[in-house]
C-alpha positions in Angstrom: 44.0 -17.9 9.9 41.4 -18.4 8.3 37.7 -20.0 9.3 37.1 -22.9 7.9 33.6 -23.8 7.4 31.6 -25.7 9.2 29.8 -28.9 8.3 26.5 -29.1 9.2 25.0 -32.0 10.9 21.4 -31.1 11.0 19.4 -28.9 8.5 15.6 -28.2 7.3 17.0 -28.6 3.2 18.2 -30.7 1.7 18.8 -31.7 -1.9 18.9 -35.1 -3.6 19.8 -36.6 -7.1 18.9 -40.2 -7.7 19.7 -43.0 -10.4 17.7 -44.4 -12.0 15.0 -41.9 -12.6 11.8 -42.4 -10.5 8.6 -43.9 -12.5 5.6 -42.0 -12.1 4.2 -44.2 -9.5 7.4 -44.5 -7.6 7.2 -40.0 -7.2 3.5 -40.3 -6.7 4.1 -42.5 -3.5 6.4 -41.1 -2.4 5.0 -37.6 -2.3 1.9 -38.9 -0.4 3.8 -41.5 2.3 6.1 -37.7 3.0 2.5 -35.4 3.4 2.5 -34.1 6.7 6.4 -34.4 7.1 8.0 -32.7 4.8 7.6 -30.4 1.9 8.5 -32.8 -0.9 9.1 -31.7 -4.8 10.3 -33.7 -8.0 11.5 -33.7 -11.1 12.9 -36.0 -13.9 15.3 -34.6 -15.8 15.5 -36.3 -18.9 16.7 -33.2 -21.3 20.3 -33.2 -19.7 23.7 -33.1 -21.9 27.1 -33.8 -20.9 29.5 -31.5 -22.2 30.2 -33.3 -25.0 26.5 -32.8 -26.0 25.3 -36.6 -25.5 22.1 -36.8 -23.2 22.9 -38.0 -19.1 21.6 -40.8 -17.8 18.0 -39.6 -16.6 17.6 -39.2 -13.1 15.8 -37.2 -10.4 16.0 -34.8 -8.0 13.9 -33.8 -5.2 14.5 -31.1 -3.0 12.9 -31.9 0.6 11.9 -29.0 3.3 11.0 -29.6 6.8 9.3 -28.0 9.7 12.5 -29.2 12.0 16.1 -29.8 11.4 17.0 -33.2 10.5 20.4 -35.8 9.9 21.7 -35.9 6.4 21.8 -40.1 7.4 18.0 -39.8 8.5 16.8 -38.3 5.0 19.0 -40.7 2.9 17.6 -43.6 4.6 13.9 -42.2 4.1 14.8 -42.4 0.0 16.9 -45.7 0.8 20.0 -44.1 -0.7 23.8 -43.4 0.5 24.3 -40.6 1.9 26.4 -39.1 -1.1 23.5 -38.7 -3.3 21.8 -36.5 -0.4 22.5 -33.0 0.1 21.8 -30.3 2.6 20.7 -27.3 1.5 22.2 -23.9 1.3 19.4 -21.8 -0.5 15.6 -23.4 -0.5 15.6 -20.8 -3.7 18.2 -21.6 -5.5 17.6 -25.3 -4.8 14.1 -25.1 -6.3 14.7 -22.9 -9.2 17.4 -25.4 -10.2 14.5 -28.1 -10.9 13.9 -26.9 -13.9 17.1 -24.4 -14.4 15.5 -21.4 -14.2 19.1 -20.3 -12.7 20.6 -21.2 -15.3 19.2 -20.2 -19.0 22.2 -22.6 -19.9 20.4 -25.5 -19.4 17.7 -26.7 -20.2 14.5 -25.3 -19.4 11.8 -27.8 -17.8 8.3 -26.9 -17.5 7.1 -25.7 -14.2 4.2 -28.6 -14.4 6.8 -30.9 -14.7 7.6 -30.7 -11.1 5.4 -32.5 -8.9 5.3 -32.0 -5.0 2.9 -32.6 -1.9 2.5 -29.1 -1.3 2.5 -25.6 -2.9 2.2 -25.7 -6.4 5.6 -25.0 -7.9 5.3 -22.7 -10.3 2.8 -20.6 -7.3 5.9 -21.6 -4.8 8.7 -19.3 -7.9 7.2 -17.0 -8.2 6.5 -15.7 -4.2 10.8 -17.1 -4.6 11.3 -14.6 -7.2 8.8 -11.5 -6.7 11.0 -8.4 -6.4 10.4 -6.1 -3.4 9.3 -3.6 -5.7 6.6 -5.8 -7.1 5.3 -6.9 -3.9 5.1 -4.0 -2.7 2.6 -2.6 -6.0 0.9 -5.8 -4.7 0.5 -4.2 -1.2 -0.7 -1.3 -2.6 -3.0 -3.0 -4.9 -4.3 -4.8 -1.9 -3.3 -8.1 -3.5 -0.9 -9.0 -0.8 -3.1 -11.7 0.8 -3.4 -13.8 -2.6 0.6 -14.0 -1.7 0.1 -16.0 1.1 1.8 -19.1 1.1 4.0 -18.3 -2.1 5.4 -15.6 -0.1 6.7 -14.8 3.3 4.5 -13.7 6.2 7.9 -11.4 6.9 8.6 -9.6 3.4 5.0 -9.3 3.3 5.0 -7.1 6.3 8.0 -5.9 5.5 6.5 -4.3 2.1 3.5 -3.2 4.3 5.8 -1.7 6.3 7.4 0.0 3.5 4.3 1.1 2.1 2.6 2.5 5.3 6.1 4.5 5.5 5.8 5.9 2.4 2.2 6.7 3.3 3.5 8.3 5.9 5.9 10.1 4.4 4.1 11.9 1.3 1.4 12.8 4.4 3.6 14.9 6.3 5.1 16.0 3.0 1.5 17.3 1.9 0.7 18.9 5.3 4.5 20.6 5.3 3.1 22.1 1.8 -0.5 22.5 3.5 1.3 24.8 6.5 3.4 26.7 3.9 0.6 27.5 1.9 -1.1 28.2 4.9 1.5 30.2 6.5 1.7 32.4 2.9 -1.9 33.3 3.1 -1.8 34.4 6.2 1.2 36.6 5.3 -0.8 38.0 2.4 -4.2 38.8 4.4 -1.9 40.3 7.2 -0.4 42.5 4.2 -4.0 43.4 2.7 -5.1 44.2 5.9 -1.8 47.0 6.4 -2.6 48.1 3.1 -6.4 48.6 3.4 -5.8 50.5 7.2 -3.6 52.5 4.5 -6.4 53.5 2.4 -8.9 53.9 4.8 -6.4 56.3 6.3 -5.4 57.9 3.6 -9.6 58.0 2.5 -10.0 60.2 6.2 -7.1 62.7 5.3 -8.2 63.6 1.9 -11.8 63.7 2.4 -11.1 65.9 5.4 -8.7 68.1 3.5 -12.1 68.6 0.7 -13.7 69.6 3.2 -11.5 72.4 4.6 -11.0 73.0 1.2 -14.4 73.3 0.5 -14.8 75.7 3.8 -12.2 77.9 2.8 -13.7 77.9 -0.5 -16.4 79.5 0.9 -15.1 82.2 3.0 -13.0 82.9 -0.3 -16.3 83.3 -2.3 -18.2 85.5 0.6 -15.2 87.8 0.5 -14.9 88.3 -3.7 -18.9 89.0 -3.1 -18.9 91.5 -0.6 -15.1 93.2 -2.8 -17.9 93.1 -5.8 -20.7 94.7 -3.9 -18.2 97.5 -2.6 -16.8 98.2 -5.8 -21.0 98.7 -7.1 -20.8 101.1 -4.4 -18.3 103.1 -5.2 -19.3 103.5 -9.0 -22.5 104.6 -8.0 
């Protein structure tokens, strides 16, 4: 039998959609009250449309992020609404992006500065959530990873740092292998040159000794010829 998903009884992440929409005073009051208790992001949607193109009733979306798990009823009581207006969150990125419809381009795109919070500015959080691993690695390479603290998890930053270190180590090992190969070839070349030099010296010595022998032989031949000439002169007389 297929496994059925268990409904969570507690969570650190919650979303809520409230009608009527909160006014600015209500939003600021709630954010102040929740400071130190949970991270809260709030935005009013006043440009959402129904399937027939008519505007939906203005409503307020909230995302609440706790450090420790809470019950749905607890959050509903804090918001003073029925539990059907609150849901357990499954994706922090998905819920936060939905506040401005960044994850659904077919819907009206709300501005980042329309989202109010008692925590890290929404635009910074979104940047941290949407930054790719490749971009994060580039930030580490440029030494800018500390600027992402608070928007990108420390786990992702450390992973990127580890990737950069591994790449640097791999590059260093590759360069070392190249240097070793070059040294090997240079050693072989020097050995060849040394052997050739030795052979040249041997050939030169043999050639030199040959010339010496040839010179001594030449002297003997010259002396013999001179003696013969003397003898011929004696005979003529």
